[in-house]
C-alpha positions in Angstrom: 141.5 19.0 -15.1 137.7 18.6 -15.1 137.8 17.0 -18.5 140.4 14.5 -17.3 138.3 13.8 -14.2 135.1 13.3 -16.1 135.4 9.4 -16.4 135.9 9.1 -12.7 133.1 11.4 -11.9 130.8 9.5 -14.2 131.8 6.2 -12.5 131.1 7.6 -9.0 127.7 9.0 -10.1 126.6 5.8 -11.8 127.8 3.7 -8.8 125.8 5.9 -6.4 122.8 5.7 -8.7 123.1 1.9 -8.8 122.8 1.6 -5.1 120.3 4.4 -4.7 117.9 2.6 -7.1 118.3 -0.6 -5.2 119.7 -2.4 -8.3 122.2 -4.3 -6.1 119.2 -6.2 -4.6 118.8 -7.9 -8.0 122.3 -9.4 -7.8 121.2 -12.3 -5.6 120.7 -16.0 -6.0 117.0 -15.7 -5.0 116.4 -13.2 -7.8 117.9 -15.6 -10.3 115.7 -18.4 -9.0 112.6 -16.1 -9.2 113.2 -14.9 -12.8 114.9 -18.0 -14.2 112.0 -18.9 -16.6 111.9 -15.4 -18.1 115.7 -15.3 -18.5 115.7 -18.8 -20.1 113.0 -17.8 -22.5 114.8 -14.5 -23.4 118.0 -16.4 -24.2 116.1 -18.9 -26.4 114.3 -16.2 -28.4 117.0 -13.5 -28.5 120.4 -15.3 -28.0 122.6 -12.5 -29.5 120.9 -9.7 -27.5 121.0 -11.8 -24.3 124.7 -12.5 -24.8 125.5 -8.9 -25.5 123.5 -7.7 -22.5 125.1 -10.2 -20.2 128.6 -9.2 -21.2 127.8 -5.5 -20.9 126.4 -6.1 -17.4 129.5 -8.0 -16.5 131.7 -5.1 -17.8 129.8 -2.7 -15.6 130.0 -4.9 -12.5 133.8 -5.3 -12.8 134.6 -1.7 -14.0 132.6 -0.2 -11.1 133.8 -2.8 -8.6 130.2 -3.8 -7.8 129.3 -6.8 -5.7 128.0 -9.9 -7.5 130.8 -11.1 -9.8 130.6 -14.7 -8.6 126.8 -14.7 -9.0 127.1 -13.2 -12.5 129.5 -16.0 -13.5 127.1 -18.6 -12.2 124.3 -16.9 -14.1 126.4 -17.1 -17.3 126.8 -20.8 -16.9 123.1 -21.2 -16.1 121.9 -19.2 -19.1 124.4 -20.1 -21.8 126.1 -23.3 -20.7 129.4 -24.0 -19.0 131.7 -23.3 -22.0 129.9 -20.5 -23.8 128.8 -18.8 -20.5 132.4 -19.0 -19.2 133.7 -17.4 -22.4 131.2 -14.6 -22.2 132.2 -14.0 -18.6 135.9 -14.0 -19.4 135.3 -11.4 -22.2 133.1 -9.2 -20.0 135.5 -9.4 -17.0 138.5 -8.7 -19.1 137.0 -5.6 -20.8 135.7 -4.3 -17.4 139.1 -4.8 -15.7 140.9 -3.2 -18.6 138.6 -0.1 -18.5 139.5 0.5 -14.8 143.1 -0.2 -15.6 143.2 2.5 -18.3 141.4 5.0 -16.0 144.0 4.4 -13.4 146.7 5.2 -16.0 145.3 8.7 -16.4 145.6 11.7 -14.0 143.1 10.0 -11.8 145.7 7.5 -10.9 146.7 9.4 -7.8 143.1 9.3 -6.4 142.8 5.6 -7.1 146.3 4.8 -5.8 145.3 6.3 -2.5 142.5 3.8 -2.3 144.8 0.9 -3.1 147.9 2.1 -1.5 148.4 -0.3 1.4 148.2 -3.3 -1.0 150.8 -2.0 -3.5 154.0 -2.5 -1.6 153.6 -6.3 -1.2 152.9 -6.5 -4.9 155.8 -4.3 -6.1 158.6 -6.8 -5.9 156.6 -9.5 -7.8 155.8 -7.1 -10.6 159.4 -6.0 -10.8 160.7 -9.6 -11.1 158.3 -10.8 -13.8 155.1 -8.9 -14.4 153.4 -11.5 -16.5 154.0 -14.4 -14.2 152.9 -12.4 -11.1 149.8 -11.2 -12.9 148.9 -14.8 -13.6 149.3 -15.7 -10.0 147.1 -12.8 -8.8 144.4 -13.8 -11.3 144.5 -17.5 -10.5 144.3 -17.2 -6.7 142.6 -14.5 -4.7 145.6 -13.2 -2.7 144.2 -9.6 -2.9 140.7 -8.2 -3.5 139.8 -8.3 -7.2 139.5 -4.6 -7.6 143.0 -4.1 -6.2 144.4 -6.6 -8.8 142.6 -4.5 -11.4 144.2 -1.2 -10.2 147.6 -2.1 -8.8 149.3 -3.0 -12.2 148.5 0.4 -13.5 150.5 2.0 -10.7 153.4 -0.5 -10.9 154.3 0.0 -14.6 152.6 -3.1 -16.1 152.0 -2.8 -19.8 148.5 -3.0 -21.3 149.5 -6.0 -23.3 150.8 -7.9 -20.3 147.7 -6.9 -18.3 145.3 -8.1 -21.1 147.0 -11.5 -21.6 147.3 -12.3 -17.9 143.7 -11.2 -17.1 142.1 -13.0 -20.1 143.9 -16.3 -19.5 144.5 -16.0 -15.8 140.8 -15.8 -14.8 139.8 -18.7 -17.1 140.3 -21.6 -14.6 138.2 -20.2 -11.8 135.7 -18.7 -14.2 134.9 -22.1 -15.9 134.7 -23.8 -12.5 131.9 -21.4 -11.5 130.3 -21.5 -14.9 130.2 -25.3 -14.8 128.5 -25.0 -11.4 126.1 -22.5 -12.8 125.2 -24.9 -15.7 123.8 -27.2 -13.1 121.5 -24.7 -11.4 118.5 -25.8 -13.4 118.4 -29.0 -11.4 118.9 -27.2 -8.2 115.9 -24.9 -9.0 113.7 -27.7 -10.1 114.2 -29.8 -7.0 114.1 -26.8 -4.6 117.5 -27.5 -3.3 119.7 -25.0 -1.5 122.9 -23.7 -3.1 126.1 -22.6 -1.4 128.9 -20.7 -3.0 131.3 -22.4 -0.6 130.6 -25.8 -2.1 132.0 -24.8 -5.6 135.7 -24.5 -4.8 136.4 -27.9 -3.3 139.8 -28.6 -1.7 140.9 -30.4 -4.8 139.9 -27.5 -7.0 141.7 -25.0 -4.8 144.8 -27.2 -4.9 144.6 -27.3 -8.7 144.4 -23.5 -8.9 147.4 -23.2 -6.6 149.2 -25.7 -8.8 148.6 -23.5 -11.8 149.8 -20.5 -9.9 153.0 -22.3 -9.0 153.5 -23.2 -12.7 153.1 -19.6 -13.7 156.0 -18.7 -11.3 158.4 -21.0 -13.1 159.9 -18.2 -15.2 160.6 -16.2 -12.0 162.3 -19.2 -10.4 164.4 -19.9 -13.5 165.4 -16.2 -13.7 166.4 -16.3 -10.0 168.4 -19.5 -10.5 170.3 -18.1 -13.4 171.1 -14.9 -11.5 172.5 -17.0 -8.6 174.6 -19.1 -11.0 175.9 -15.9 -12.5 174.6 -16.6 -15.9 173.6 -13.6 -18.0 169.9 -13.5 -19.2 
């Protein structure tokens, strides 16, 4: 039992250490502003190491459910550009989410399920009808906390393949929106302007994300229609 619990114990220990050392204080917009010149120089001189370190940091943030995911996405756009930074973010976030998904599939699932329990029932019907479509919806729009969306599929029988596909492609739209915003932070820093997270997702952008979510539900709607018509699937 101890051997099976070891990954969970390590995660708890490292998370506690993260906060005890005050590392969460570095996940702030002001820290990015302060250290931007050093970070830019690092990316210019050691692009591969910088990219690997960024993705590793993103994996840790997601796998440990640490605060700062949105800021990390902005940082990716700022350091690597909207497209490349967005891609690095998608890769890091997908690996981190998959790590916690696989841990939840082990005997530790009962412990994690207790943490996510109240959110599971509203999700269960959607996953039963069409797991891939519902996963896309949950990734496209924040109906539930991100760490819950990472855990719940493991408890509701979603396959690893479905989880990977929906996570990788489902987080892309919002990720690239934030990465694009991050790519413009250089001007914000140079001109001493203030920056607000709330300004990134405009009403038009939110409407577009909801539109994509509705499109992802078309297979569910078609399946329901055929059942009502008495047509075999």
